[in-house]
C-alpha positions in Angstrom: 57.8 -117.7 -109.0 57.2 -116.1 -111.7 56.6 -118.3 -114.4 57.9 -117.9 -118.0 54.7 -117.4 -119.8 53.8 -114.3 -117.6 57.6 -112.6 -117.8 57.3 -109.2 -119.1 58.3 -109.1 -123.0 61.4 -108.4 -123.7 62.7 -105.9 -126.4 64.2 -108.7 -129.1 60.7 -110.9 -128.4 58.9 -107.2 -129.1 61.0 -106.3 -132.0 61.0 -110.2 -133.5 56.8 -110.0 -133.2 56.6 -107.1 -134.7 58.5 -108.0 -138.3 56.5 -111.3 -138.3 53.6 -109.0 -138.2 55.2 -107.1 -141.5 56.4 -110.1 -143.0 53.2 -112.0 -142.4 50.3 -109.5 -143.0 52.5 -108.8 -145.9 51.9 -112.6 -147.4 48.9 -113.0 -146.8 48.3 -109.8 -148.9 50.6 -111.7 -151.8 48.5 -114.7 -151.6 45.2 -113.4 -151.7 46.1 -112.2 -155.4 47.7 -115.6 -156.2 44.0 -117.6 -154.7 42.3 -115.3 -156.7 44.1 -116.2 -159.8 44.8 -119.8 -159.2 43.2 -122.3 -162.1 45.1 -125.6 -160.8 42.9 -126.8 -157.7 45.9 -128.3 -156.2 48.1 -125.0 -156.2 45.1 -123.5 -154.9 44.7 -125.5 -151.7 48.7 -125.0 -151.2 48.1 -121.5 -151.2 44.5 -121.3 -149.4 46.4 -123.7 -146.6 49.4 -121.2 -145.9 46.6 -118.2 -146.2 44.8 -119.5 -143.0 47.4 -120.3 -141.3 49.4 -116.9 -142.0 45.7 -115.4 -141.0 45.3 -117.2 -137.7 48.8 -116.0 -136.7 48.5 -112.5 -137.6 45.3 -113.0 -135.2 47.6 -114.4 -132.3 50.1 -111.7 -133.0 47.2 -108.9 -132.7 46.0 -110.3 -129.3 49.9 -110.1 -127.7 50.1 -106.9 -128.9 46.7 -105.5 -127.2 47.5 -107.7 -124.3 51.1 -106.4 -123.4 49.1 -102.5 -124.4 51.5 -102.1 -127.0 50.7 -100.5 -130.6 49.5 -102.9 -133.1 51.7 -102.5 -136.2 49.8 -101.2 -139.5 51.9 -104.1 -141.7 50.4 -104.3 -145.2 46.7 -104.5 -145.5 43.6 -104.9 -148.0 45.0 -101.2 -149.4 48.1 -102.8 -151.0 46.7 -105.4 -153.0 44.3 -104.8 -156.1 41.1 -107.3 -156.2 40.7 -108.1 -160.2 43.9 -107.0 -161.2 45.6 -109.2 -164.0 48.1 -111.4 -163.1 51.7 -110.7 -162.5 52.8 -114.0 -163.2 52.2 -117.3 -164.4 50.7 -119.9 -162.0 54.2 -121.7 -161.3 55.5 -119.0 -160.5 53.1 -117.9 -157.8 54.1 -121.2 -155.9 57.7 -121.1 -156.7 57.5 -117.5 -155.0 55.3 -118.9 -152.2 58.2 -121.9 -151.8 60.8 -119.1 -151.7 58.7 -117.1 -149.0 58.5 -120.4 -146.3 62.3 -121.0 -147.1 63.2 -117.4 -145.6 60.2 -118.0 -143.0 61.8 -121.1 -141.8 65.1 -119.2 -141.2 63.5 -116.1 -139.9 61.5 -117.3 -137.2 63.9 -119.9 -135.7 65.8 -117.0 -135.3 63.5 -115.5 -133.6 63.0 -118.7 -131.7 66.5 -118.5 -130.1 65.5 -114.9 -128.7 62.5 -115.9 -126.9 62.3 -116.5 -123.6 58.4 -116.4 -122.6 56.8 -119.8 -123.2 54.2 -119.0 -125.2 55.9 -116.8 -127.7 58.4 -120.2 -128.0 55.9 -122.1 -128.7 54.2 -119.9 -131.4 57.6 -119.4 -132.9 57.8 -123.1 -133.2 54.6 -123.3 -134.9 55.3 -120.5 -137.1 58.1 -122.5 -138.4 56.3 -125.8 -138.6 53.8 -124.2 -140.7 56.4 -123.1 -143.0 58.1 -126.6 -143.3 54.6 -128.1 -144.4 54.3 -125.4 -146.7 57.7 -125.7 -148.0 57.1 -129.2 -148.4 54.0 -128.7 -150.2 55.3 -125.9 -152.9 58.4 -128.4 -153.4 56.5 -131.6 -154.1 54.0 -129.4 -156.5 56.9 -127.9 -158.4 59.0 -131.0 -158.7 55.6 -132.7 -160.0 54.4 -130.3 -163.1 58.7 -130.8 -163.6 58.9 -126.6 -163.2 61.8 -126.6 -160.5 65.2 -128.6 -161.2 67.0 -130.5 -158.3 70.8 -129.5 -157.4 73.3 -131.2 -159.4 74.7 -134.5 -158.9 78.3 -135.5 -158.3 79.4 -138.9 -158.0 79.2 -140.6 -154.5 82.4 -141.2 -152.5 83.6 -144.8 -152.5 85.8 -143.6 -149.5 86.2 -141.1 -147.0 89.8 -138.8 -147.6 91.2 -136.2 -145.5 93.4 -133.2 -147.0 96.9 -133.9 -146.7 98.1 -130.2 -148.1 97.3 -126.6 -147.7 96.9 -127.0 -151.6 93.2 -128.0 -150.5 92.5 -124.6 -149.7 94.2 -122.7 -151.9 91.9 -120.8 -154.8 94.3 -117.6 -155.6 97.1 -119.7 -157.0 97.8 -118.6 -160.6 100.1 -121.3 -161.2 98.1 -124.6 -159.7 95.0 -125.8 -160.6 91.9 -125.4 -158.5 90.6 -128.5 -156.7 86.6 -128.9 -157.8 84.0 -127.9 -155.7 83.4 -130.1 -152.7 79.5 -130.9 -152.4 79.3 -128.4 -148.9 80.1 -125.7 -151.9 78.0 -126.8 -154.2 74.8 -126.8 -151.8 75.6 -123.0 -150.8 76.3 -122.0 -154.3 73.1 -123.8 -155.9 70.5 -121.8 -153.2 71.4 -118.8 -154.0 71.6 -119.2 -157.4 68.0 -120.9 -157.5 66.9 -117.7 -155.6 67.9 -115.0 -157.8 66.8 -117.3 -160.6 63.1 -116.7 -158.8 64.4 -113.0 -158.1 65.0 -112.1 -161.4 61.7 -112.7 -162.5 60.2 -111.4 -159.3 61.8 -108.1 -160.2 60.7 -107.8 -164.0 57.6 -108.1 -162.6 57.5 -105.5 -160.3 59.3 -103.2 -162.3 57.0 -103.3 -165.5 53.9 -102.3 -163.0 55.5 -100.1 -160.6 53.5 -96.4 -160.2 56.3 -95.3 -158.7 59.4 -94.2 -160.6 62.0 -94.6 -158.0 61.0 -97.5 -157.0 60.7 -99.4 -161.0 64.2 -98.1 -161.1 64.7 -100.4 -158.1 63.5 -102.6 -159.7 64.8 -102.9 -162.7 68.6 -102.3 -160.5 67.2 -105.4 -158.8 66.8 -107.8 -161.8 70.4 -106.7 -163.1 72.1 -107.7 -159.9 70.4 -111.1 -159.8 71.2 -112.0 -163.1 74.8 -110.9 -162.3 74.6 -113.1 -159.2 73.2 -116.2 -161.3 76.0 -115.8 -164.2 79.0 -115.7 -161.6 77.5 -118.7 -159.2 76.9 -120.8 -162.6 80.2 -119.9 -163.4 81.7 -121.3 -160.3 79.7 -124.4 -161.1 80.8 -124.2 -164.7 84.2 -123.8 -163.8 84.2 -127.4 -161.8 82.6 -128.9 -165.0 79.3 -129.4 -162.6 76.1 -128.9 -164.9 73.8 -125.8 -163.6 70.0 -126.7 -164.1 67.8 -124.0 -165.3 64.3 -123.2 -164.5 62.0 -123.3 -167.6 58.9 -122.4 -165.5 57.7 -118.9 -163.3 57.3 -116.0 -165.9 56.0 -112.7 -165.6 53.2 -111.7 -167.8 52.8 -108.7 -169.6 50.7 -106.8 -167.4 51.5 -103.5 -166.3 48.5 -102.9 -163.6 50.1 -103.3 -160.6 48.3 -105.8 -158.3 50.2 -104.8 -155.3 51.4 -101.5 -153.9 54.7 -100.3 -154.8 54.9 -99.7 -151.1 54.5 -103.5 -150.4 56.6 -104.4 -153.7 59.6 -102.5 -152.1 59.3 -104.2 -148.7 59.2 -107.5 -150.2 62.8 -106.5 -152.3 64.0 -105.2 -149.0 63.1 -108.7 -147.1 64.6 -110.9 -150.1 67.7 -108.6 -150.2 68.2 -109.2 -146.7 67.6 -113.1 -147.4 70.3 -112.7 -149.8 73.4 -110.9 -147.3 72.7 -113.6 -144.8 73.2 -116.6 -147.4 75.9 -115.2 -149.1 77.1 -114.5 -145.8 76.6 -118.6 -144.8 78.1 -119.7 -147.9 81.2 -118.2 -147.0 81.4 -119.6 -143.6 81.2 -123.2 -145.0 83.6 -122.4 -148.0 87.3 -123.9 -148.0 89.0 -123.0 -151.0 90.1 -119.0 -150.2 88.9 -118.0 -153.3 85.3 -118.7 -152.7 85.0 -116.2 -150.0 86.4 -113.0 -151.6 84.1 -113.7 -154.7 81.0 -113.9 -152.5 82.5 -110.9 -151.0 82.2 -108.7 -154.0 78.6 -110.2 -154.2 77.8 -109.2 -150.5 79.3 -105.8 -151.3 77.1 -105.2 -154.4 74.0 -106.6 -152.2 74.5 -104.2 -149.5 74.8 -101.3 -152.1 71.6 -102.1 -153.4 69.8 -102.8 -150.4 71.1 -99.1 -149.3 69.2 -97.7 -152.4 66.4 -99.7 -151.4 66.1 -98.5 -147.9 67.0 -94.7 -149.2 63.7 -95.3 -151.4 61.8 -96.5 -149.0 62.4 -93.7 -146.5 61.5 -91.0 -148.7 58.2 -92.0 -150.3 57.4 -92.6 -146.4 56.5 -96.1 -146.4 59.3 -97.1 -143.6 57.4 -98.4 -140.8 59.7 -97.8 -137.6 60.2 -100.6 -135.3 59.4 -100.2 -131.5 63.0 -98.2 -130.1 64.6 -97.7 -126.9 64.0 -94.4 -125.0 65.9 -91.5 -126.2 67.2 -90.8 -122.5 69.0 -87.5 -123.8 66.2 -86.1 -124.9 64.1 -86.9 -122.2 66.5 -85.1 -120.2 67.1 -82.2 -122.4 63.1 -82.1 -121.9 63.0 -81.6 -118.6 65.3 -79.2 -118.1 64.0 -77.0 -120.5 61.0 -77.1 -118.7 
């Protein structure tokens, strides 16, 4: 009987491993620059710890590709980072950026785990997720210790359980009635993308001022403006319910215009964060019970989709898109045989 760790690798597993390789080789390049510039020893330990884990993960992924006889992706190499380049962000932002990377990784590799059938690959994604969770704890504790990030808003704790008694609870479009305040679930799903887009504004600002390619620079400027619009809209939703909107004082781009990262890598990071934004928006819509919220999030989703489309076009036009493994084109194979 065939055991699960001797099964042939499936298309779903191959695709997720390919994405993992792209993601982790990119993370290593960011971490190399951040470690080189780190002055705070606690920050440096966090960066170095996750870098070591990502390097080990890449070695494991490389071994799997080689054992399966599959071409190893190019991913991101030492050519995509400039040693000795001036710091592009302050040290607090470096840790904020890593924290957001781990948030994305926790979600991404949990999904990949659900697509894996081979025992060795399932165990691999469990390790990926556990390492991301550990780094998330470390970066969150560090930033809270240095008062660099606020906590989400607070509301009065309920004294008793209540049940919705009318359809009014789900109403949000009636101009002649007052909307109910946001509930705790909705606040949580509004605050997460608010925080992510606040970090995204700084990331896009740094990328925009250092990009060499004009089309990429425009994408980064557009990304900064889009993130700013999303932050404003989400903050307004909280304020309309008299919920305090926390703000960040730390985490800024420097005045350097010398890019430590390749335009190709900065565009890919933008694409990863954009996809995370679309996913976060969809989840927020699914868990919102006030009818006006999904409609507002749908408008935001359309804006994010258009930005993703424009970003993808720039990536393709510049030859930066590494194609994932794909199924055979049976039609082309048949045509080729008929033309012999």
